[in-house]
Z-matrix of the N, CA and C atoms (Angstrom, degrees):
N
C 1 1.457
C 2 1.516 1 110.75
N 3 1.314 2 116.46 1 -34.39
C 4 1.468 3 120.57 2 177.70
C 5 1.526 4 110.46 3 -61.54
N 6 1.335 5 117.13 4 -36.03
C 7 1.460 6 120.72 5 178.79
C 8 1.516 7 111.24 6 -59.94
N 9 1.341 8 117.54 7 -38.95
C 10 1.459 9 121.26 8 -179.88
C 11 1.524 10 110.37 9 -66.24
N 12 1.326 11 117.02 10 -41.22
C 13 1.464 12 120.37 11 177.47
C 14 1.523 13 110.97 12 -63.44
N 15 1.330 14 116.84 13 -40.60
C 16 1.464 15 120.91 14 177.74
C 17 1.524 16 110.73 15 -63.58
N 18 1.325 17 116.08 16 -41.07
C 19 1.470 18 121.46 17 178.60
C 20 1.526 19 110.37 18 -61.96
N 21 1.329 20 117.22 19 -46.64
C 22 1.468 21 121.48 20 -179.59
C 23 1.518 22 110.21 21 -63.14
N 24 1.321 23 116.89 22 -43.91
C 25 1.467 24 120.84 23 -179.75
C 26 1.527 25 110.95 24 -63.44
N 27 1.326 26 116.83 25 -44.21
C 28 1.465 27 120.43 26 -179.87
C 29 1.527 28 111.21 27 -64.65
N 30 1.316 29 116.41 28 -40.09
C 31 1.466 30 120.11 29 179.35
C 32 1.527 31 110.76 30 -67.07
N 33 1.322 32 116.73 31 -43.59
C 34 1.472 33 120.37 32 178.01
C 35 1.528 34 110.55 33 -62.99
N 36 1.329 35 117.61 34 -40.26
C 37 1.464 36 120.62 35 177.48
C 38 1.525 37 110.62 36 -62.59
N 39 1.334 38 116.53 37 -41.72
C 40 1.466 39 120.34 38 178.87
C 41 1.525 40 110.40 39 -61.52
N 42 1.337 41 116.68 40 -46.15
C 43 1.468 42 120.38 41 -179.51
C 44 1.528 43 110.51 42 -64.46
N 45 1.323 44 117.71 43 -40.00
C 46 1.460 45 120.51 44 178.15
C 47 1.524 46 110.86 45 -60.16
N 48 1.331 47 116.14 46 -40.88
C 49 1.457 48 121.08 47 -177.53
C 50 1.534 49 113.30 48 -83.35
N 51 1.315 50 117.47 49 -17.66
C 52 1.475 51 123.05 50 -177.01
C 53 1.521 52 109.23 51 -134.62
N 54 1.324 53 115.95 52 68.09
C 55 1.460 54 120.99 53 -171.40
C 56 1.524 55 113.64 54 -60.52
N 57 1.301 56 118.92 55 -25.69
C 58 1.460 57 121.30 56 178.48
C 59 1.523 58 111.80 57 -63.70
N 60 1.309 59 116.57 58 -20.41
C 61 1.465 60 121.25 59 179.99
C 62 1.523 61 112.79 60 -89.89
N 63 1.314 62 118.34 61 -3.14
C 64 1.474 63 120.83 62 -175.39
C 65 1.525 64 111.87 63 -57.26
N 66 1.325 65 118.55 64 -53.14
C 67 1.469 66 121.06 65 -176.69
C 68 1.533 67 112.16 66 -64.06
N 69 1.343 68 119.94 67 -48.21
C 70 1.473 69 118.19 68 178.54
C 71 1.525 70 113.47 69 -60.95
N 72 1.337 71 116.25 70 -38.70
C 73 1.470 72 119.19 71 179.28
C 74 1.521 73 110.20 72 -66.76
N 75 1.325 74 117.67 73 -42.25
C 76 1.465 75 120.66 74 178.67
C 77 1.525 76 110.27 75 -63.41
N 78 1.331 77 117.61 76 -39.92
C 79 1.465 78 120.52 77 177.53
C 80 1.529 79 110.82 78 -58.64
N 81 1.319 80 117.25 79 -47.75
C 82 1.469 81 121.23 80 -179.38
C 83 1.526 82 110.76 81 -65.58
N 84 1.326 83 117.60 82 -43.71
C 85 1.468 84 120.52 83 179.44
C 86 1.525 85 111.31 84 -61.94
N 87 1.331 86 117.23 85 -45.09
C 88 1.465 87 120.61 86 -179.75
C 89 1.526 88 111.01 87 -65.99
N 90 1.333 89 116.86 88 -37.59
C 91 1.461 90 120.82 89 176.31
C 92 1.527 91 109.96 90 -60.72
N 93 1.339 92 116.44 91 -49.91
C 94 1.472 93 120.89 92 -179.70
C 95 1.528 94 111.67 93 -62.95
N 96 1.327 95 116.96 94 -39.15
C 97 1.462 96 121.37 95 -179.72
C 98 1.525 97 111.28 96 -65.28
N 99 1.333 98 117.60 97 -27.44
C 100 1.462 99 121.48 98 -176.78
C 101 1.520 100 113.13 99 -100.61
N 102 1.295 101 118.40 100 -9.67
C 103 1.459 102 121.53 101 -178.65
C 104 1.524 103 109.56 102 -81.25
N 105 1.314 104 115.87 103 128.61
C 106 1.471 105 122.35 104 -170.11
C 107 1.526 106 114.25 105 -46.99
N 108 1.296 107 119.27 106 -52.95
C 109 1.455 108 120.65 107 -172.17
C 110 1.526 109 112.58 108 -83.98
N 111 1.303 110 117.25 109 -38.62
C 112 1.460 111 121.72 110 -175.87
C 113 1.526 112 111.64 111 -69.21
N 114 1.331 113 117.38 112 -40.70
C 115 1.465 114 120.07 113 -175.20
C 116 1.525 115 112.55 114 -63.42
N 117 1.322 116 117.08 115 -24.13
C 118 1.459 117 119.82 116 177.11
C 119 1.522 118 111.32 117 -71.20
N 120 1.331 119 115.99 118 -26.33
C 121 1.459 120 120.93 119 -175.80
C 122 1.521 121 113.06 120 -97.16
N 123 1.332 122 116.81 121 -35.03
C 124 1.458 123 121.22 122 -175.89
C 125 1.526 124 109.74 123 -131.72
N 126 1.325 125 117.48 124 87.62
C 127 1.467 126 118.26 125 177.25
C 128 1.531 127 110.07 126 -69.70
N 129 1.319 128 116.00 127 122.10
C 130 1.468 129 120.29 128 -173.48
C 131 1.523 130 113.25 129 -104.95
N 132 1.320 131 118.37 130 -1.84
C 133 1.469 132 119.55 131 -174.06
C 134 1.524 133 111.92 132 -61.69
N 135 1.317 134 118.20 133 -34.63
C 136 1.470 135 120.38 134 179.34
C 137 1.520 136 111.55 135 -62.28
N 138 1.331 137 116.43 136 -40.59
C 139 1.461 138 120.12 137 177.89
C 140 1.526 139 110.63 138 -67.67
N 141 1.327 140 117.12 139 -36.10
C 142 1.464 141 119.93 140 177.87
C 143 1.530 142 111.28 141 -65.21
N 144 1.317 143 117.16 142 -40.99
C 145 1.470 144 120.69 143 176.99
C 146 1.528 145 109.73 144 -65.61
N 147 1.337 146 117.13 145 -40.80
C 148 1.470 147 120.46 146 179.25
C 149 1.531 148 110.97 147 -63.27
N 150 1.317 149 116.87 148 -40.24
C 151 1.468 150 119.86 149 177.56
C 152 1.526 151 109.35 150 -67.70
N 153 1.322 152 117.23 151 -36.99
C 154 1.465 153 120.21 152 174.97
C 155 1.515 154 111.61 153 -59.18
N 156 1.322 155 116.57 154 -35.92
C 157 1.465 156 120.19 155 178.05
C 158 1.527 157 111.10 156 -64.42
N 159 1.312 158 116.62 157 -29.56
C 160 1.468 159 120.40 158 179.03
C 161 1.521 160 112.52 159 -76.09
N 162 1.327 161 116.18 160 -25.83
C 163 1.465 162 119.86 161 -174.77
C 164 1.525 163 110.99 162 -56.27
N 165 1.309 164 117.27 163 -50.29
C 166 1.456 165 119.92 164 -176.64
C 167 1.513 166 114.86 165 -76.17
N 168 1.313 167 117.14 166 -32.80
C 169 1.463 168 119.29 167 -173.22
C 170 1.525 169 114.05 168 -94.37
N 171 1.345 170 117.99 169 -13.98
C 172 1.465 171 118.63 170 -176.58
C 173 1.524 172 113.33 171 -115.83
N 174 1.312 173 117.28 172 -4.21
C 175 1.455 174 119.26 173 178.42
C 176 1.518 175 114.95 174 88.13
N 177 1.335 176 117.67 175 9.15
C 178 1.463 177 120.40 176 175.37
C 179 1.530 178 107.36 177 -65.88
N 180 1.318 179 116.91 178 133.59
C 181 1.463 180 121.97 179 -179.47
C 182 1.532 181 109.80 180 -69.91
N 183 1.332 182 116.45 181 123.51
C 184 1.466 183 122.68 182 -177.03
C 185 1.523 184 112.38 183 -62.66
N 186 1.326 185 118.16 184 -44.08
C 187 1.473 186 121.72 185 -168.89
C 188 1.523 187 114.26 186 -60.30
N 189 1.340 188 120.57 187 -49.80
C 190 1.470 189 118.45 188 179.00
C 191 1.531 190 112.49 189 -65.15
N 192 1.337 191 115.96 190 -35.62
C 193 1.466 192 119.67 191 -179.91
C 194 1.532 193 109.43 192 -68.12
N 195 1.330 194 116.88 193 -42.26
C 196 1.465 195 121.33 194 177.94
C 197 1.529 196 111.01 195 -61.51
N 198 1.326 197 117.04 196 -48.49
C 199 1.466 198 120.19 197 179.75
C 200 1.526 199 111.46 198 -63.37
N 201 1.316 200 117.26 199 -39.12
C 202 1.465 201 120.91 200 178.04
C 203 1.526 202 110.42 201 -63.03
N 204 1.332 203 116.43 202 -42.88
C 205 1.463 204 119.70 203 177.97
C 206 1.514 205 111.87 204 -63.54
N 207 1.325 206 117.05 205 -43.91
C 208 1.459 207 120.71 206 178.44
C 209 1.514 208 112.00 207 -63.75
N 210 1.326 209 117.01 208 -43.81
C 211 1.459 210 120.84 209 179.91
C 212 1.537 211 110.86 210 -65.34
N 213 1.322 212 117.15 211 -43.59
C 214 1.470 213 120.52 212 178.67
C 215 1.515 214 111.85 213 -61.13
N 216 1.338 215 116.72 214 -44.47
C 217 1.464 216 120.74 215 179.85
C 218 1.530 217 110.88 216 -64.77
N 219 1.329 218 117.01 217 -43.50
C 220 1.464 219 120.54 218 -179.85
C 221 1.528 220 111.00 219 -64.53
N 222 1.328 221 116.95 220 -40.56
C 223 1.468 222 119.62 221 178.73
C 224 1.533 223 111.32 222 -66.03
N 225 1.326 224 116.93 223 -37.99
C 226 1.462 225 120.13 224 176.47
C 227 1.519 226 111.68 225 -61.09
N 228 1.325 227 117.08 226 -44.39
C 229 1.466 228 119.95 227 178.00
C 230 1.521 229 111.71 228 -68.56
N 231 1.322 230 116.43 229 -35.92
C 232 1.464 231 120.34 230 178.26
C 233 1.528 232 110.29 231 -60.88
N 234 1.328 233 116.55 232 -47.01
C 235 1.464 234 120.72 233 178.47
C 236 1.532 235 110.10 234 -63.31
N 237 1.326 236 117.55 235 -41.39
C 238 1.462 237 120.79 236 179.03
C 239 1.529 238 110.89 237 -62.65
N 240 1.324 239 116.47 238 -43.35
C 241 1.470 240 121.55 239 177.69
C 242 1.526 241 109.66 240 -59.47
N 243 1.331 242 116.65 241 -48.39
C 244 1.461 243 121.40 242 -179.51
C 245 1.527 244 110.63 243 -60.04
N 246 1.339 245 116.35 244 -43.02
C 247 1.453 246 121.52 245 -179.01
C 248 1.534 247 110.19 246 -61.83
N 249 1.330 248 116.73 247 -45.34
C 250 1.470 249 120.42 248 177.37
C 251 1.513 250 111.82 249 -63.63
N 252 1.322 251 116.85 250 -41.24
C 253 1.468 252 122.39 251 180.00
C 254 1.531 253 110.69 252 -62.85
N 255 1.317 254 115.87 253 -41.55
C 256 1.469 255 120.82 254 -176.39
C 257 1.525 256 112.87 255 -77.86
N 258 1.316 257 118.16 256 -40.70
C 259 1.466 258 120.88 257 -171.39
C 260 1.526 259 114.62 258 -104.72
N 261 1.304 260 118.12 259 -6.23
C 262 1.475 261 125.66 260 174.10
C 263 1.535 262 112.65 261 40.76
N 264 1.330 263 116.21 262 -122.81
C 265 1.468 264 121.40 263 -172.89
C 266 1.523 265 113.39 264 -68.06
N 267 1.324 266 118.80 265 -15.45
C 268 1.471 267 121.07 266 179.02
C 269 1.528 268 111.98 267 -72.77
N 270 1.315 269 117.29 268 -17.42
C 271 1.469 270 121.25 269 -179.17
C 272 1.529 271 110.79 270 -58.70
N 273 1.321 272 117.16 271 -40.66
C 274 1.472 273 121.25 272 -177.65
C 275 1.523 274 112.02 273 -64.30
N 276 1.322 275 117.47 274 -21.07
C 277 1.466 276 121.79 275 -178.74
C 278 1.525 277 112.16 276 -87.17
N 279 1.335 278 117.63 277 -9.37
C 280 1.462 279 121.76 278 -174.67
C 281 1.529 280 111.17 279 -90.03
N 282 1.314 281 115.10 280 146.57
C 283 1.456 282 121.25 281 176.77
C 284 1.518 283 108.35 282 -76.79
N 285 1.303 284 121.83 283 140.44
C 286 1.456 285 129.12 284 5.48
C 287 1.539 286 114.08 285 -91.20
N 288 1.342 287 117.68 286 -3.40
C 289 1.467 288 118.63 287 -179.19
C 290 1.523 289 112.30 288 -63.33
N 291 1.321 290 117.80 289 -28.02
C 292 1.463 291 119.90 290 177.65
C 293 1.523 292 111.17 291 -63.34
N 294 1.314 293 117.73 292 -24.54
C 295 1.470 294 122.35 293 178.12
C 296 1.524 295 112.01 294 -84.38
N 297 1.352 296 117.06 295 -18.34
C 298 1.462 297 122.22 296 -177.90
C 299 1.531 298 109.84 297 -130.91
N 300 1.314 299 117.72 298 66.89
C 301 1.468 300 119.67 299 -174.83
C 302 1.532 301 113.15 300 -62.48
N 303 1.297 302 117.91 301 -27.22
C 304 1.462 303 121.11 302 -179.08
C 305 1.517 304 113.24 303 -64.57
N 306 1.322 305 117.22 304 -29.60
C 307 1.461 306 120.67 305 -178.11
C 308 1.527 307 110.42 306 -63.87
N 309 1.313 308 116.85 307 -47.22
C 310 1.460 309 120.12 308 -179.67
C 311 1.530 310 110.95 309 -68.50
N 312 1.321 311 116.81 310 -38.42
C 313 1.469 312 119.96 311 177.96
C 314 1.524 313 111.59 312 -61.89
N 315 1.334 314 117.16 313 -41.98
C 316 1.475 315 120.15 314 177.46
C 317 1.520 316 110.89 315 -63.86
N 318 1.330 317 116.43 316 -40.06
C 319 1.460 318 120.46 317 176.96
C 320 1.517 319 111.62 318 -62.93
N 321 1.330 320 116.98 319 -42.63
C 322 1.460 321 121.29 320 178.85
C 323 1.529 322 111.19 321 -62.27
N 324 1.338 323 115.98 322 -46.85
C 325 1.469 324 119.78 323 179.20
C 326 1.529 325 111.02 324 -61.57
N 327 1.305 326 115.87 325 -40.49
C 328 1.457 327 121.10 326 -178.73
C 329 1.524 328 111.19 327 -64.70
N 330 1.335 329 117.09 328 -44.42
C 331 1.468 330 121.16 329 179.13
C 332 1.520 331 110.56 330 -65.68
N 333 1.321 332 117.24 331 -42.02
C 334 1.471 333 120.48 332 178.98
C 335 1.532 334 110.79 333 -62.29
N 336 1.320 335 116.79 334 -40.49
C 337 1.465 336 120.83 335 -176.42
C 338 1.529 337 112.18 336 -74.95
N 339 1.335 338 117.74 337 -42.88
C 340 1.461 339 121.06 338 -169.72
C 341 1.526 340 114.76 339 -106.04
N 342 1.323 341 118.22 340 -16.03
C 343 1.466 342 120.11 341 179.29
C 344 1.524 343 112.39 342 65.22
N 345 1.328 344 116.61 343 -140.70
C 346 1.466 345 121.79 344 -176.95
C 347 1.535 346 112.61 345 -57.52
N 348 1.343 347 119.95 346 -40.59
C 349 1.478 348 117.91 347 177.55
C 350 1.539 349 113.79 348 -59.31
N 351 1.329 350 117.46 349 -19.74
C 352 1.464 351 119.61 350 178.22
C 353 1.532 352 111.28 351 -61.88
N 354 1.322 353 117.17 352 -28.79
C 355 1.461 354 120.75 353 179.30
C 356 1.525 355 109.23 354 -65.11
N 357 1.320 356 116.11 355 -45.37
C 358 1.466 357 120.82 356 179.85
C 359 1.524 358 110.65 357 -68.17
N 360 1.316 359 116.96 358 -49.47
C 361 1.472 360 121.64 359 -176.83
C 362 1.527 361 110.83 360 -65.13
N 363 1.339 362 116.65 361 -45.28
C 364 1.458 363 121.38 362 -176.47
C 365 1.516 364 113.68 363 -62.55
N 366 1.315 365 117.10 364 -25.63
C 367 1.466 366 121.75 365 -179.98
C 368 1.534 367 111.20 366 -57.55
N 369 1.325 368 116.69 367 -29.35
C 370 1.458 369 121.02 368 -172.28
C 371 1.528 370 114.22 369 -96.77
N 372 1.346 371 118.00 370 5.36
C 373 1.462 372 120.46 371 -177.16
C 374 1.522 373 110.49 372 -129.30
N 375 1.343 374 115.18 373 108.13
C 376 1.457 375 125.91 374 -179.77
C 377 1.516 376 118.89 375 -7.02
N 378 1.338 377 118.53 376 -96.43
C 379 1.469 378 119.84 377 -175.50
C 380 1.534 379 113.49 378 -61.87
N 381 1.309 380 117.76 379 -28.25
C 382 1.467 381 119.40 380 176.85
C 383 1.521 382 110.88 381 -65.24
N 384 1.328 383 117.18 382 -33.49
C 385 1.461 384 121.48 383 -179.91
C 386 1.527 385 110.33 384 -55.75
N 387 1.309 386 116.44 385 -37.38
C 388 1.463 387 120.33 386 -178.55
C 389 1.526 388 112.60 387 -85.21
N 390 1.316 389 117.89 388 -33.05
C 391 1.463 390 119.40 389 -171.22
C 392 1.524 391 114.52 390 -94.26
N 393 1.315 392 119.18 391 -26.08
C 394 1.467 393 120.88 392 -176.83
C 395 1.530 394 112.14 393 -63.90
N 396 1.345 395 120.17 394 -48.70
C 397 1.466 396 118.43 395 178.58
C 398 1.532 397 112.72 396 -62.23
N 399 1.315 398 116.22 397 -35.58
C 400 1.453 399 121.55 398 177.17
C 401 1.529 400 109.98 399 -62.40
N 402 1.331 401 116.08 400 -47.74
C 403 1.468 402 120.76 401 178.29
C 404 1.529 403 111.02 402 -64.36
N 405 1.321 404 117.37 403 -37.37
C 406 1.469 405 120.64 404 177.84
C 407 1.525 406 110.36 405 -60.54
N 408 1.314 407 116.83 406 -38.95
C 409 1.460 408 120.33 407 176.85
C 410 1.515 409 112.15 408 -69.58
N 411 1.329 410 116.55 409 -42.30
C 412 1.469 411 120.54 410 179.25
C 413 1.524 412 110.19 411 -58.93
N 414 1.323 413 117.27 412 -42.54
C 415 1.468 414 121.63 413 -177.82
C 416 1.525 415 112.85 414 -88.58
N 417 1.338 416 116.04 415 7.66
C 418 1.458 417 122.40 416 176.06
C 419 1.531 418 112.84 417 55.44
N 420 1.336 419 115.25 418 47.15
C 421 1.461 420 119.47 419 172.99
C 422 1.523 421 107.50 420 -55.93
N 423 1.305 422 116.89 421 144.04
C 424 1.464 423 121.25 422 179.81
C 425 1.525 424 109.77 423 -53.39
N 426 1.317 425 115.08 424 134.33
C 427 1.463 426 122.14 425 -171.91
C 428 1.522 427 113.19 426 -60.70
N 429 1.327 428 119.01 427 -53.92
C 430 1.470 429 120.52 428 -174.30
C 431 1.521 430 112.76 429 -68.57
N 432 1.322 431 120.33 430 -42.91
C 433 1.477 432 117.49 431 174.96
C 434 1.529 433 111.89 432 -60.08
N 435 1.349 434 116.66 433 -37.80
C 436 1.460 435 119.58 434 176.15
C 437 1.520 436 110.11 435 -60.43
N 438 1.332 437 117.65 436 -49.47
C 439 1.459 438 120.87 437 -175.63
C 440 1.526 439 112.45 438 -65.28
N 441 1.326 440 117.11 439 -37.59
C 442 1.471 441 119.08 440 177.87
C 443 1.525 442 109.93 441 -63.30
N 444 1.337 443 116.48 442 -48.79
C 445 1.475 444 119.97 443 177.95
C 446 1.526 445 110.36 444 -63.04
N 447 1.315 446 117.23 445 -37.48
C 448 1.454 447 122.39 446 -179.94
C 449 1.527 448 111.07 447 -61.47
N 450 1.337 449 117.61 448 -54.06
C 451 1.464 450 120.20 449 -175.72
C 452 1.529 451 112.11 450 -69.44
N 453 1.329 452 117.90 451 -40.39
C 454 1.471 453 119.67 452 179.04
C 455 1.524 454 110.01 453 -63.91
N 456 1.330 455 116.49 454 -47.22
C 457 1.467 456 119.14 455 -178.87
C 458 1.527 457 111.39 456 -65.66
N 459 1.333 458 117.47 457 -35.20
C 460 1.467 459 120.35 458 179.78
C 461 1.522 460 111.16 459 -64.51
N 462 1.323 461 117.11 460 -40.96
C 463 1.468 462 120.05 461 178.79
C 464 1.532 463 111.27 462 -68.20
N 465 1.321 464 116.78 463 -39.61
C 466 1.471 465 119.99 464 177.64
C 467 1.530 466 109.78 465 -66.18
N 468 1.328 467 116.78 466 -46.13
C 469 1.467 468 122.01 467 -179.23
C 470 1.529 469 110.75 468 -59.28
N 471 1.337 470 116.28 469 -45.72
C 472 1.461 471 120.77 470 179.26
C 473 1.523 472 110.72 471 -60.13
N 474 1.319 473 116.61 472 -45.33
C 475 1.466 474 120.56 473 179.39
C 476 1.523 475 111.10 474 -61.76
N 477 1.324 476 116.85 475 -44.01
C 478 1.474 477 120.47 476 -178.67
C 479 1.524 478 110.67 477 -61.37
N 480 1.332 479 117.05 478 -49.59
C 481 1.474 480 119.09 479 -178.68
C 482 1.523 481 111.75 480 -61.35
N 483 1.322 482 115.91 481 -45.41
C 484 1.464 483 118.98 482 -178.49
C 485 1.528 484 111.67 483 -67.62
N 486 1.329 485 116.76 484 -38.93
C 487 1.470 486 119.38 485 179.93
C 488 1.524 487 111.92 486 -70.92
N 489 1.332 488 117.43 487 -36.03
C 490 1.470 489 119.76 488 174.79
C 491 1.525 490 109.01 489 -60.54
N 492 1.323 491 116.15 490 -45.65
C 493 1.462 492 119.64 491 177.25
C 494 1.512 493 112.00 492 -62.31
N 495 1.332 494 116.66 493 -41.73
C 496 1.466 495 121.60 494 179.70
C 497 1.528 496 110.34 495 -61.15
N 498 1.318 497 117.14 496 -46.64
C 499 1.468 498 121.20 497 179.18
C 500 1.529 499 110.21 498 -62.71
N 501 1.336 500 116.52 499 -42.99
C 502 1.470 501 119.52 500 178.46
C 503 1.525 502 110.87 501 -63.48
N 504 1.323 503 116.97 502 -40.36
C 505 1.462 504 120.82 503 178.83
C 506 1.518 505 111.99 504 -63.78
N 507 1.340 506 116.56 505 -44.19
C 508 1.465 507 119.83 506 178.93
C 509 1.524 508 111.32 507 -67.02
N 510 1.331 509 116.72 508 -37.37
C 511 1.461 510 120.42 509 177.36
C 512 1.527 511 110.24 510 -64.60
N 513 1.328 512 116.98 511 -44.02
C 514 1.472 513 120.47 512 178.72
C 515 1.520 514 110.47 513 -63.22
N 516 1.336 515 117.10 514 -41.01
C 517 1.460 516 121.04 515 179.08
C 518 1.533 517 110.34 516 -63.26
N 519 1.323 518 116.86 517 -42.51
C 520 1.462 519 121.54 518 179.17
C 521 1.528 520 110.15 519 -64.84
N 522 1.341 521 116.83 520 -45.59
C 523 1.469 522 120.08 521 179.11
C 524 1.527 523 111.22 522 -61.60
N 525 1.306 524 117.00 523 -36.83
C 526 1.454 525 121.38 524 179.42
C 527 1.529 526 110.86 525 -64.46
N 528 1.346 527 115.98 526 -38.41
C 529 1.473 528 120.17 527 -179.57
C 530 1.526 529 111.86 528 -72.00
N 531 1.331 530 117.97 529 -37.79
C 532 1.460 531 119.65 530 -175.18
C 533 1.523 532 112.58 531 -87.52
N 534 1.304 533 117.96 532 -13.05
C 535 1.473 534 120.52 533 -177.35
C 536 1.506 535 111.77 534 -83.31
């Protein structure tokens, strides 16, 4: 767990020192966080919140970083949806999902119960974020309703993570001044 904290700190330090890289890095992190197989191995939300903390205190422009995060997250879900659509029941046999069969089952149950809103809701809950788009593809959810929910939820999710980080950064800065 310490390694993950070191990784987040090093990435945040890099972005602070190389602000031009903020949007591309956020795009890649959000893509990985939303991609079915990768997000199980490398949770990137902590780094996204840390970069959000830099937005307010270092002068990084929020809008390009927000759009990059939304686009990365939407592309990750799009690829996951396509993968589920193409490989159907074989997805459960593939690593790393073969090691965590419950994750895909929860995603399947969630999609069956909630339909298109599951795409929006699932974006905000760890393992569901990775498995819901995959299950939507497996069950052949209608393409355009999926994509609309995908892109809207990705932009909201990106804003929430970055703003939570921004608020935490401003709070830490304020506490540092008054302490």
